[in-house]
N, C-alpha and C positions, 0 to 999 in steps of 0.2 A: 286639664282636669285630671285628678288622680283616680285610680281605680280603687275598689273596696279593699283589695289586699294591701295596697300601699297605705291607705288610710288607717287600716287596722294596725299595720306594722308601726307606723309613725306614732299613733296614739299609745299603743301598748309599750313600745320600746323607748319612746322619747318622752312624751308628756308625763306619763304615769311615773317614770323614774325621776323626773325633775320636780314634780309636784310635792309640796311639803304636807299635803293632806294625807291622812291615813285612811284605811278602809272605812272606818266608822264615819269619818267626815265626808267621804265620797257618798256613802249611803244617805246621809242627811241631805247633801246637795242634790242627790237624785230625787228625794222626796219633794224638795223645793221645786225642782224643775217639773216633776209630774203634776204638782199643784198648778203651776203656771200653764202647763199644757191643758189641764182641765178647764181653767178659766178661759183660755183661748178657744177651746171647743164650745163652751157655753156661749161665748160671744158669737160664734159662728152659727149657732142655732137660735140666736136672739133670746137666750135665757138670762143674759147678763147685760145690763145697760152699758152703752159705749157710744163714742162719737167717731168711730173709725169707718172707713169705706170697706166694702166687701173685699177688695184686693188687699188692703192693710190687714184685715182680719185673717184672710187666708195666709198671707205672708207671716203673720205672727204665729199662727198655728204651726206652720212648717218650721219656723225658727225654734219654737219650743220643743217640737218633736226632735229636731236635730240636736238640741242641747241635751235631751234625754239620752239619745244614742251615744253622743260623745262622752257623757258622764259614765254610762254603762261600760263602754270600751276602756275608759280610763280606770274604772273600778276593777275590771278584769286584769289589767296590767298591774295595778297595785296589789292584787291578790297573787301576783307572780305566775300567771298562766302564760305559756309561750304563745307566740304568734301561730305556730304550727297547730298546737292543740286547739287554740281558739278558732282558727279557720276550719279545722276538721269538725268541731262541734257546731259551728254556725252552718256548715254544709249539711250536717246530719239533721239539725233542727229545721233547716230550710226545706229539706225534702219532706219531712213529716208535716210541716206547716202547709205545704203546697198540695198535699194529697187531698183530693176531693172525692167524697163518697156520694154516689148518686143512688137514691132510694127509689 
């Protein structure tokens, strides 16, 4: 299993450079994947008809979420951000994201 740094590096440095899609096309693909993620979520809360098992629904939600993550990382690479800068920003945003304020 690869760690997050390796995954980010491979996606940014390898896939995004090999892909023939431009930034606009990646954004459109991201919108498609977010739509599929929304459908998977609606299925998980029984707001959309389906014939899948609970496990299949959970797996589908995870699959669509991972598709979104991969497209976003690919988009970052297509926009020519370095691995270093991307990891630094992810760490910065992660720290902010994880702060919990107790009232």
